[in-house]
C-alpha positions as CSV (number, residue, x, y, z in Angstrom):
1,M,89.8,-71.5,-172.1
2,M,90.5,-75.1,-171.3
3,D,89.4,-77.9,-173.7
4,L,87.3,-80.3,-171.6
5,K,87.9,-83.0,-174.1
6,T,91.3,-83.5,-172.6
7,Y,89.4,-84.7,-169.5
8,G,87.4,-87.2,-171.6
9,Y,84.3,-85.1,-172.2
10,T,82.2,-85.7,-175.3
11,E,79.1,-83.6,-175.7
12,I,76.2,-86.0,-176.0
13,E,73.4,-83.4,-176.1
14,A,72.9,-79.6,-176.2
15,I,73.8,-77.9,-172.9
16,P,70.9,-75.7,-171.6
17,D,71.6,-72.0,-171.4
18,G,73.3,-70.8,-168.2
19,L,74.9,-74.2,-167.4
20,L,78.5,-75.2,-167.7
21,P,79.7,-78.8,-168.1
22,G,82.6,-80.1,-166.0
23,R,84.2,-83.2,-164.6
24,V,84.4,-84.0,-160.9
25,T,88.1,-84.5,-160.0
26,E,87.9,-84.5,-156.2
27,L,85.4,-85.0,-153.4
28,R,86.0,-84.0,-149.8
29,R,82.9,-84.4,-147.7
30,E,80.2,-82.2,-149.3
31,R,82.5,-80.1,-151.4
32,F,83.5,-81.0,-155.0
33,T,86.3,-79.9,-157.2
34,V,85.2,-79.7,-160.8
35,M,87.3,-79.1,-163.9
36,T,85.5,-76.9,-166.5
37,E,86.5,-75.0,-169.6
38,R,86.9,-72.0,-167.3
39,G,89.4,-73.9,-165.2
40,E,89.1,-75.6,-161.8
41,V,86.2,-74.6,-159.6
42,T,84.8,-75.7,-156.2
43,A,81.1,-76.6,-156.2
44,V,78.3,-77.8,-153.9
45,L,75.1,-79.7,-154.6
46,K,71.8,-78.2,-155.4
47,G,69.3,-78.9,-152.6
48,A,67.2,-81.2,-154.8
49,F,69.9,-83.9,-154.5
50,Y,69.3,-84.2,-150.8
51,H,65.5,-84.0,-150.9
52,S,64.7,-86.3,-153.8
53,A,67.2,-89.2,-153.4
54,E,66.6,-92.1,-151.0
55,T,70.2,-93.2,-151.6
56,R,73.4,-91.5,-152.7
57,V,73.6,-93.4,-156.0
58,D,72.7,-90.4,-158.1
59,F,75.0,-88.1,-156.1
60,P,78.0,-86.9,-158.1
61,C,81.1,-89.0,-157.8
62,V,84.7,-88.6,-158.8
63,G,84.8,-89.1,-162.6
64,D,81.3,-87.9,-163.2
65,F,80.5,-85.3,-165.8
66,V,78.1,-82.7,-164.4
67,L,76.3,-79.5,-165.3
68,L,76.6,-76.6,-163.0
69,H,75.7,-72.9,-162.5
70,Y,79.1,-71.2,-162.6
71,N,80.0,-68.7,-159.9
72,E,83.3,-66.9,-160.4
73,S,83.3,-65.4,-156.9
74,G,82.3,-68.4,-154.8
75,D,81.1,-72.0,-154.9
76,S,79.4,-73.1,-158.1
77,L,76.2,-75.1,-157.9
78,I,76.0,-78.7,-159.4
79,V,72.5,-79.2,-160.8
80,T,72.7,-82.4,-162.9
81,V,74.8,-85.5,-163.2
82,L,75.2,-86.5,-166.9
83,P,74.7,-90.2,-168.0
84,R,77.5,-92.5,-166.9
85,R,79.2,-94.8,-169.4
86,S,80.7,-97.0,-166.6
87,K,80.6,-97.1,-162.9
88,F,82.1,-99.1,-160.1
89,S,79.8,-99.9,-157.2
90,R,80.1,-101.9,-154.0
91,A,77.6,-102.8,-151.3
92,D,77.6,-100.3,-148.5
93,Y,76.4,-101.5,-145.1
94,S,76.6,-98.2,-143.4
95,G,73.8,-95.8,-142.6
96,H,70.3,-96.2,-141.3
97,A,67.1,-96.2,-143.2
98,A,64.7,-93.7,-141.7
99,G,66.2,-94.5,-138.3
100,Y,64.8,-98.0,-138.2
101,A,67.5,-100.4,-139.3
102,K,70.9,-100.8,-140.9
103,T,70.6,-100.8,-144.7
104,V,72.5,-102.1,-147.7
105,R,72.8,-99.6,-150.5
106,E,74.8,-99.1,-153.6
107,Q,77.9,-97.0,-153.1
108,V,79.3,-95.7,-156.4
109,V,83.1,-95.5,-156.1
110,A,84.1,-94.1,-159.5
111,T,82.6,-93.4,-162.9
112,N,83.3,-92.9,-166.6
113,F,86.5,-94.9,-166.7
114,D,87.9,-97.1,-169.5
115,Y,90.2,-99.5,-167.5
116,V,89.9,-101.0,-164.0
117,F,93.4,-101.7,-162.6
118,I,93.0,-104.4,-160.0
119,L,96.1,-104.1,-157.8
120,S,97.3,-107.0,-155.7
121,S,100.6,-107.2,-153.9
122,L,103.0,-110.1,-154.3
123,N,103.8,-110.1,-150.6
124,W,102.3,-112.6,-148.0
125,D,98.8,-111.2,-148.6
126,F,98.7,-112.4,-152.2
127,N,95.3,-114.0,-152.8
128,V,93.9,-115.2,-156.1
129,T,90.4,-115.6,-154.7
130,R,90.3,-111.9,-153.7
131,I,91.5,-110.9,-157.2
132,M,88.6,-112.9,-158.7
133,R,86.1,-111.1,-156.5
134,Y,87.4,-107.8,-157.6
135,L,87.3,-109.0,-161.2
136,T,83.6,-109.9,-161.0
137,Q,82.7,-106.5,-159.8
138,A,85.0,-104.8,-162.4
139,R,83.3,-106.7,-165.2
140,Q,80.0,-105.5,-163.8
141,S,81.2,-101.9,-164.0
142,G,81.5,-101.6,-167.8
143,G,85.3,-101.0,-167.7
144,Q,88.0,-103.3,-169.0
145,P,89.8,-105.1,-166.1
146,V,93.5,-105.4,-166.0
147,V,95.3,-107.2,-163.1
148,I,98.4,-105.5,-161.8
149,L,100.6,-107.6,-159.4
150,T,102.7,-105.1,-157.5
151,K,105.9,-105.3,-155.4
152,A,107.5,-107.9,-157.7
153,D,110.7,-107.3,-155.9
154,L,109.4,-109.0,-152.8
155,V,109.4,-112.5,-154.3
156,E,112.3,-114.6,-155.7
157,D,110.4,-115.4,-158.9
158,Y,107.3,-113.4,-159.7
159,N,106.7,-115.5,-162.7
160,L,105.2,-118.2,-160.5
161,P,102.3,-116.1,-159.1
162,L,102.0,-114.4,-162.5
163,A,101.4,-117.8,-164.1
164,E,98.9,-118.8,-161.4
165,V,96.8,-115.7,-162.0
166,M,97.0,-116.0,-165.8
167,Q,95.9,-119.7,-165.6
168,T,93.0,-118.8,-163.3
169,I,91.7,-115.9,-165.4
170,P,93.2,-116.5,-168.9
171,D,91.1,-113.9,-170.6
172,V,92.3,-110.9,-168.6
173,P,95.7,-109.1,-169.0
174,V,98.0,-109.6,-166.1
175,H,101.2,-107.6,-165.4
176,A,103.8,-107.9,-162.7
177,I,105.5,-104.6,-161.7
178,C,107.7,-102.8,-159.2
179,S,106.9,-99.2,-158.8
180,H,110.2,-98.3,-157.2
181,S,112.5,-99.9,-159.7
182,G,110.2,-99.4,-162.7
183,L,110.1,-103.1,-163.5
184,G,107.2,-103.8,-165.9
185,L,105.8,-100.2,-166.0
186,N,106.4,-100.0,-169.8
187,E,103.9,-102.9,-170.2
188,L,101.2,-100.5,-169.0
189,D,101.8,-98.0,-171.8
190,P,99.0,-99.3,-174.1
191,Y,96.4,-98.5,-171.5
192,L,97.8,-95.0,-170.6
193,M,96.6,-93.1,-173.7
194,P,95.4,-89.4,-173.8
195,G,91.8,-89.0,-172.8
196,K,91.5,-92.4,-171.2
197,T,90.6,-92.9,-167.6
198,V,91.9,-95.6,-165.3
199,V,90.5,-96.5,-161.9
200,F,92.7,-98.1,-159.2
201,L,91.2,-100.7,-157.0
202,G,92.8,-102.8,-154.3
203,M,93.2,-103.3,-150.6
204,S,95.3,-101.1,-148.3
205,G,99.0,-101.5,-148.7
206,V,99.0,-103.0,-152.2
207,G,100.9,-100.1,-153.7
208,K,98.3,-98.0,-155.4
209,S,99.9,-94.7,-154.2
210,S,103.4,-95.9,-155.2
211,L,102.2,-96.8,-158.7
212,L,100.4,-93.5,-159.1
213,N,103.6,-91.6,-158.0
214,A,105.6,-93.6,-160.5
215,L,103.2,-92.9,-163.3
216,I,102.8,-89.2,-162.6
217,E,106.6,-88.9,-162.0
218,Q,106.3,-87.1,-158.7
219,D,105.3,-87.8,-155.1
220,V,101.6,-86.7,-155.1
221,M,100.4,-89.3,-152.8
222,K,101.8,-90.1,-149.3
223,V,103.1,-93.7,-149.0
224,Q,103.1,-95.4,-145.7
225,A,105.0,-98.5,-144.8
226,I,103.1,-101.8,-144.2
227,R,103.6,-104.2,-141.4
228,E,105.6,-107.0,-142.9
229,V,104.4,-109.4,-140.2
230,D,100.9,-109.6,-141.7
231,S,101.3,-107.5,-144.9
232,R,98.7,-105.0,-143.7
233,G,99.0,-101.3,-144.2
234,R,97.2,-98.2,-143.2
235,H,94.9,-96.4,-145.6
236,T,97.1,-94.0,-147.5
237,T,94.3,-92.5,-149.6
238,T,91.6,-90.9,-147.5
239,H,89.4,-89.5,-150.3
240,R,88.7,-90.1,-154.0
241,Q,90.5,-88.0,-156.5
242,L,91.3,-87.8,-160.2
243,F,94.8,-87.2,-161.3
244,M,96.1,-86.2,-164.8
245,L,99.2,-88.1,-165.9
246,P,101.9,-86.6,-168.2
247,S,100.6,-88.9,-170.9
248,G,97.2,-87.3,-170.8
249,T,95.7,-90.3,-169.0
250,M,93.5,-89.8,-166.0
251,V,93.7,-92.0,-162.9
252,I,91.0,-92.2,-160.2
253,D,92.5,-93.3,-156.9
254,T,90.1,-94.7,-154.3
255,P,90.5,-95.4,-150.6
256,G,91.7,-99.0,-150.0
257,M,88.8,-101.3,-149.3
258,R,89.4,-104.3,-147.0
259,E,86.1,-105.9,-148.0
260,L,84.6,-105.6,-151.4
261,G,80.9,-106.4,-151.3
262,L,79.4,-107.7,-154.5
263,F,76.4,-105.5,-155.4
264,D,73.9,-106.5,-158.1
265,A,76.7,-108.5,-159.8
266,D,74.7,-111.0,-161.9
267,E,76.2,-109.9,-165.2
268,G,79.7,-109.7,-163.7
269,I,79.5,-113.2,-162.3
270,R,78.2,-114.5,-165.6
271,A,81.1,-112.9,-167.5
272,S,83.6,-114.2,-165.0
273,F,82.3,-117.8,-165.0
274,T,81.2,-118.5,-168.6
275,D,83.2,-121.8,-168.4
276,V,81.0,-122.8,-165.4
277,E,77.6,-121.8,-166.7
278,E,78.2,-123.4,-170.1
279,W,77.5,-126.7,-168.4
280,F,74.0,-125.7,-167.2
281,P,72.1,-126.3,-170.5
282,H,73.4,-129.9,-170.6
283,C,71.6,-130.8,-167.3
284,R,68.6,-133.1,-167.6
285,F,66.4,-130.7,-165.7
286,T,66.1,-127.0,-166.5
287,D,65.7,-126.2,-162.8
288,C,68.7,-128.3,-161.8
289,R,70.3,-127.0,-158.5
290,H,73.5,-129.0,-159.3
291,Q,73.5,-130.7,-155.9
292,A,72.3,-134.3,-156.2
293,E,69.9,-134.3,-159.2
294,P,70.2,-137.2,-161.7
295,G,71.6,-136.2,-165.1
296,C,73.4,-133.1,-163.7
297,A,76.1,-132.1,-166.2
298,V,77.9,-130.0,-163.5
299,L,78.3,-132.9,-161.1
300,A,79.5,-135.1,-163.9
301,A,82.0,-132.5,-165.0
302,L,83.3,-132.2,-161.5
303,V,83.7,-136.0,-161.2
304,D,85.7,-136.4,-164.5
305,G,87.7,-133.2,-164.0
306,S,86.3,-131.3,-166.9
307,L,85.2,-128.6,-164.5
308,P,87.8,-127.9,-161.8
309,R,86.3,-128.1,-158.3
310,E,88.0,-124.9,-157.3
311,R,86.3,-123.0,-160.1
312,W,82.9,-124.3,-159.1
313,E,83.6,-123.4,-155.4
314,H,84.5,-119.9,-156.4
315,Y,81.4,-119.6,-158.5
316,V,79.1,-120.8,-155.7
317,A,80.7,-118.5,-153.2
318,Q,80.2,-115.4,-155.3
319,Q,76.6,-116.4,-156.2
320,Y,75.9,-116.9,-152.5
321,E,77.4,-113.5,-151.5
322,N,75.5,-111.7,-154.3
323,K,72.2,-113.4,-153.3
324,Y,72.8,-112.4,-149.7
325,V,73.2,-108.7,-150.6
326,Q,70.1,-108.8,-152.8
327,D,68.0,-110.6,-150.2
328,K,69.1,-108.3,-147.4
329,T,68.5,-105.2,-149.5
330,S,65.0,-106.4,-150.5
331,Y,64.2,-107.2,-146.9
332,L,65.3,-103.8,-145.6
333,I,63.4,-102.0,-148.3
334,D,60.2,-103.9,-147.5
335,M,60.7,-103.2,-143.8
336,R,61.2,-99.5,-144.4
337,V,58.0,-99.3,-146.5
338,R,56.1,-101.3,-143.8
339,N,57.4,-99.0,-141.0
340,K,56.5,-95.9,-143.0
341,T,53.0,-97.3,-143.5
342,I,52.6,-98.0,-139.8
343,A,53.9,-94.5,-138.9
344,M,51.5,-92.8,-141.3
345,W,48.6,-95.0,-140.0
346,S,49.5,-94.1,-136.4
347,K,49.7,-90.4,-137.2
348,Q,46.3,-90.5,-139.0
349,T,44.7,-92.3,-136.1
350,K,46.0,-89.7,-133.6
351,K,44.7,-86.9,-135.9
352,N,41.2,-88.5,-135.9
353,G,41.1,-88.6,-132.1
354,G,42.7,-91.9,-131.4
355,W,41.0,-95.2,-130.6
356,K,37.3,-95.1,-130.0
357,K,35.8,-97.3,-127.3
């Protein structure tokens, strides 16, 4: 029997008879790989998941703890997703709502992790603004963010970009590494403890697969070369998967995302920009928009340099994106309800014999 505690499982409540707890370690289309006390099993979803959910938010994700009906001679059946202690979500613009319009929904990328490793390469694609956007969403997730600057061998002095990131986000650990030479990897040891789970996030070509191979001490992930002309790379991870490191730490690797959409990120923005929002209570008017109002503490701080203009611009940009996603989501939900109402009314009218002259 395998002890599921090594996979981070802590029994919160009594398990109903006939059900077996497990942790989702891999997802390929509609088939799940789940680690249980009876070993690794393949599983599919109970039909209720498809019939009751308008979105895929409650669908099992890599990292989830689930309850399943165990089948020793075939696919087991996942019946319940246990409460998540953390989750990473992004705005998903794919799909259609009831065939009417494109929709924005929450896409859960990974769950039940302790640390969020935000990977950014020190090649020509190095971008502090993008790191800050990932950081906001990571803070929203419930995990502890850690910034990993990869490919330190590509710059003459990696201390310069390291200092830039540390100055921009002084309250978050930042490490510069090189997966191939091992530079800086020992600095990650405090996070890589038995039973802990780390999720890797970052764009294509930043070195997530190379870091995983270095930590797991074998080539488990295919690594593809990037185009040095524009620092772009192909997606090397095609599905989400949980790996167990020799240290007993678990790593969730995710497909590289070229655009990270902020989804319901109010708390994450607030946590990332406490130095900005602390000026708001000092404004003369409680509903100050910080644009041209008299007595605005934000405008005064921008003028005298107490609030760096770059920090304010980052804050405004993230608030704008978050509001856009929320407004678009609300609009599409309202439109879907309205279309369903019209469809039901039309069906009822036809049932009653149509229009009467």
